[in-house]
Each structure stands twice: as structure tokens, then as C-alpha cells.
C-alpha positions in Angstrom: 2.1 10.6 8.0 4.6 8.0 9.1 7.6 10.3 9.5 7.1 13.7 11.2 9.8 16.0 12.3 12.4 13.3 11.5 10.7 10.7 13.8 9.0 7.5 12.8 5.4 7.3 14.1 3.7 3.9 14.8 1.0 4.4 12.1 -0.6 2.2 9.4 -1.4 4.4 6.4 -4.1 3.3 3.9 -4.1 4.7 0.4 -7.1 3.9 -1.9 -7.6 4.6 -5.6 -10.3 4.0 -8.1 -10.3 1.8 -11.2 -8.4 4.4 -13.2 -5.8 4.7 -10.5 -7.1 8.1 -9.3 -6.6 8.8 -5.7 -9.6 8.3 -3.5 -8.2 8.8 0.0 -5.2 8.6 2.2 -5.8 8.0 5.8 -4.4 6.6 9.0 -6.0 3.5 10.5 -6.6 4.1 14.2 -4.2 2.4 16.6 -0.5 2.0 17.1 1.3 -0.2 14.6 3.8 -2.4 16.2 4.9 -4.5 13.3 1.8 -6.7 13.1 -1.1 -6.2 10.6 -3.5 -8.6 12.2 -5.1 -6.1 14.7 -5.7 -3.7 11.8 -7.2 -6.1 9.2 -10.9 -5.5 10.0 -10.4 -1.7 10.1 -8.6 -1.7 6.7 -11.3 -3.8 5.2 -14.0 -1.6 6.6 -12.2 1.5 5.2 -12.3 -0.1 1.7 -16.1 0.0 1.5 -16.3 2.9 -1.0 -17.8 1.9 -4.3 -15.1 3.9 -6.0 -12.2 2.0 -4.4 -10.7 -0.7 -6.7 -7.1 -0.8 -5.5 -5.2 0.0 -2.3 -1.8 0.2 -0.7 -0.6 0.2 2.9 2.5 1.8 4.5 3.9 1.5 7.9 7.2 1.9 9.9 9.7 -0.9 9.8 11.4 -3.1 7.2 10.9 -6.5 5.6 13.1 -9.3 6.9 12.4 -11.4 3.9 14.5 -9.1 1.8 17.4 -10.3 3.9 16.7 -14.0 3.4 14.4 -14.9 6.3 10.5 -15.0 6.4 8.7 -12.0 7.7 5.3 -12.4 9.4 4.1 -8.9 8.2 4.4 -10.1 4.6 2.4 -13.2 5.4 -0.2 -11.0 7.1 -0.3 -8.7 4.1 -1.0 -11.8 1.9 -3.9 -12.7 4.2 -5.2 -9.1 4.0 -4.8 -9.2 0.2 -7.0 -12.3 0.0 -9.8 -10.9 2.1 -9.8 -7.7 0.2 -9.9 -9.6 -3.1 -13.1 -11.3 -1.9 -14.6 -7.8 -1.8 -13.3 -6.9 -5.3 -10.4 -4.7 -4.1 -6.8 -5.4 -5.0 -3.7 -4.7 -2.9 -1.2 -3.1 -5.2 1.3 -1.6 -2.7 2.9 -2.5 0.6 5.6 -0.2 1.9 7.8 -0.3 5.0 9.5 2.9 6.0 12.5 3.4 8.3 15.2 6.0 8.9 17.1 5.0 5.8 14.2 5.0 3.3 11.5 2.6 2.2 11.1 -0.9 1.0 8.3 -2.2 -1.2 6.8 -5.7 -1.2 4.9 -4.9 -4.4 5.7 -3.0 -7.6 7.4 0.2 -6.6 6.7 2.4 -9.7 4.8 2.1 -12.9 2.8 -1.1 -13.3 3.5 -0.8 -17.0 7.0 -2.1 -16.2 5.8 -5.2 -14.5 4.5 -7.9 -16.9 2.7 -9.7 -14.0 0.4 -6.6 -13.7 -1.2 -6.7 -17.1 -4.6 -6.5 -15.5 -4.0 -3.1 -14.1 -4.6 0.3 -15.8 -1.6 1.8 -17.6 -0.2 4.1 -14.9 2.4 5.8 -17.2 -0.5 7.0 -19.3 -2.2 8.4 -16.2 0.9 10.0 -14.8 1.5 11.8 -18.1 -2.0 13.3 -17.7 -1.6 14.0 -14.0 -1.9 17.5 -12.6 1.6 17.0 -11.2 2.8 17.1 -14.8 5.9 14.9 -14.7 7.8 12.4 -12.8 10.7 13.5 -10.6 
């Protein structure tokens, strides 16, 4: 949804899952993403109204400057979005930036079981082993 025909598109993608980490929906938030989450905040929150949604992730083109030692406004904006979503009982569990070289993650990148700070989340390795996809890789 962000890369099509080898080209980055200015999109903000929203992925929502239920309390058992089962996929609810993957969608594109309307508008052109230019590196700033602020104009999309209300639309993301409005899209999280499903009673089944417990967790969500966002993905967009770009990279995180903080990884290179300087602050990045999009990470601060994601923290603000995370706080507002938490007020509604929905938790941000993933934030991905995608560019021509790959992706960066500002949250856990794989199984939450491997991150002690995520003890409150369902065991994703258990769920993956029972996934219709069958196996990792």
C-alpha cells in the first residue's frame, strides 16, 4: 500500500487488530502523508471506533531521524497519538517508516513475547503458530 511498482506513495496506513491479535482491518487514511502525523490524528482515532479493535499500528513512507541521534517530530507526534488512543482503550503497538532501502520500526518489530516490556500483550508466538499462514518466514 505504501510501495507500488517500486515507488513510494505518500500514504498513512492503519492496521487494527483485536484483543487476541487477530487482524481487523488494514486501510489507508485519506490524504497525502508528508512526514507529519498531526493532520491525520483525528482520522486515525475515528477509524479506531470498532468495538473489536484493541491494538493498532501505523506505517508511512520515510525514516526516523532519532535512530541517527537527533529528535524526530513524527515520533513525538506518534506518542501524542498513542496517548489519545489509550484514552479510548486502544493501544499503539507498531509504528513503521518505509523507504527505498527497507523499513524502520519505532516499536517492537516482531513477536512481543521477546520484549519484556510488553508483558500485558497477548502471546503472539502462540497465535502465529496457529495462524492460517502456518509458519514464520
